[in-house]
N, C-alpha and C positions, 0 to 999 in steps of 0.2 A: 536220837531225836531229830526229826526233820525241821530245818530252820529256813530253807529257801528253795526256790525253783530256778533252774537255768532253762531258758526257753529259746528255741530257734525262731527265726522269723519266717522265711519263705517256706511255705508248705505247712506251717503251724499257725502263725498269726495271720499271714496272708494265705488265701486259699491256694494260690498257685505256687508250685515249686519253681524249678528253673524254667525261664521263658526264652532261653537262648534260641532254640529251634524256631519258635514262632517269630521272635524278633528278627532273626537272620532272614527268614523267608519274607517277612514284611518289607524289609529294606534291601532285599536282594544282595545279601552279603554271604560269604562262606561261613557255614556253621562252625567249621573247625577253626577258622581264623578268629571268629568272634569269641569262641570258647577259650582259645589260647590267650587272647588279650585279657579276658576276664580272669583267667587263672593267675596272670601276672599282676593285674590290678588288685585282686582280692588279698594279696599279701604284700602290697606296696612296692612291687618291683617296677611298676610304671605308675604314674600319677593318675588320680581320678580323672583329671581333664584329658590326659592322653587317651585314656580308655574311652571316655564319653565322646571325644571328638572323632573317634573312629566310626561312630554311628550318626547318620543324619538326624537332625532335630525331630523330624516327623516320626522317627523310630522311638525316640524317648517319649514323645507325646503319646504314642500308642501304648508304650510300656506302662506309663503312669495311669492311663485310662483303664488298662487291663487289670491292674492290681486291685484285688477285692479281698475283703475280710473273710476268714475261714468261718464256716457255719458253726455256731456254738461257742466261739471263743469269747464273745461278749458276755454270755451267761457265766462262763468260767471266771472272767475278770470280776464280775459283779459279786460273786460269792467267795472268791478266794481271799484268804487272810494272810498268806505267806508273801514275803518280799519276792519279786520276780526280777531276775537279771536276764536281759536279752543278750544272747550270744549268737553272732551271725557271721558266716563266711560271706562277706559282701563288700561292696564298694560304698563308702560312707556317703558320697554325693548322690547315690541312688537310694540307699537305705533310709536316710533321714526324711526325705520328702515322702517316701512310701509310708513311713510311720505316721507322719503328720496327716497325710491324705486319708488314712484309715482312722485317725482320731484316737490312737491308742497309747501315745507317749506317756501319759500320766500313770499307766499301769506298770511301768518299769522303774525300779530303783536305780538301775545303772545299765548302760548299753555298752557292750564290748563288740567291736567290729574288727574282723581279721585284718583289714588293710592298715588300721592304726596300730595293731599289735605286731604286724608283720609275721603273724602265725595264723594257721587255719586249722579247724577241725579236720581230720581226727588226730592231729598231732597232740601227743600227751602234754607238751609244753603249753599249748593253748589252755587246756583245762587247769593245769597247775597255776598258770598266771591268774586266771579268773578266781580260783580258790584263794590264792595268796592275797589278791586285791580285796576280796570280800571277807577275808578272815574266817572262811568256812572250811570245815573238814569235808572230805568226800562223802562220808556216811551221814552228813547232815543235809544232803542235797538230793533233789529230784531233778533229773534232766529230761526234757521233752524235745524230741527231734523227729523229723520225717525221714531221715536218712539212717538206716540201720548201722551203716559203717561208722557214724558219729556216736554210736552208743556202745561200741565194743570196749574202747579204753575206759570210758566212765564207769562201766559195769565192773571191769577189772579193778578199778580204783576204789570201788565200794559205793558208788552212787546208785540210787534207785533210777531205773530207766523206763521211760514211756515212749513207745514208738507210735507216731501218728501215721497210720497206714492209709495213705491216700488212694489206695486201690489202683495203683499203676505200677509198671515195672520200675519206674524211677524211685529209688529209695530202698529197694529190697536187698541190695548187696550188703553183706556184713555178717560175719559169723558170730551171731549173738542171739540169745533168746531174751528179749526184753522182759522186764518184770511186769509190764502191762502193755496192751496194744488197744488202740481205738481209732476210729475214723470220726465218730460223732463227738466233737469236742465239748459238747454240753455235759458229757459224762466224765470229763476230766476231774471235776471237783470230787466226785465219788471215789475215783481212783486215788487221788491225792490224799483224801481223808483216810482211806484204807492204809496208806503208807504211814500216816501220822499216828495211828492208834497203837 
């Protein structure tokens, strides 16, 4: 019996997946260096402030203005009856303002961010930590992510997997056949209900 949903943020709740390339171009920084700094920050190896101070304020202003809600997710939130836990590989100091700017915080029972856990998807320990904290079994959970690689371990563990195919090369890596795939998130309720029958 399905009891809850684990949902990614970037590329699922927000329309945009990774904005590194665009951000780096906007502020004239090395894409590789910016990505390397993020990889450290998202698992707490450097502080949020250390990471954010690496980018001029005009870059963060651009970043927050560029964050938009994914088409159809509001319809999903309106109809959904299952508790949703947000699970994100992210930097908390960026994620929380993004959540608030999109006005979606009330839709999440709890928020799990990789920098606070010092673990990131697709590490199995990340999913085990979330299941332990929520007192859920893997077979009671649906996971929704735009990165196929983040669905491999959950599927092996017994979760139902939904891949949000954002129709770009970003997110297609991962040796897994998701249980469902969609781009139009207004169809998520139909998919979720199908798993619950």
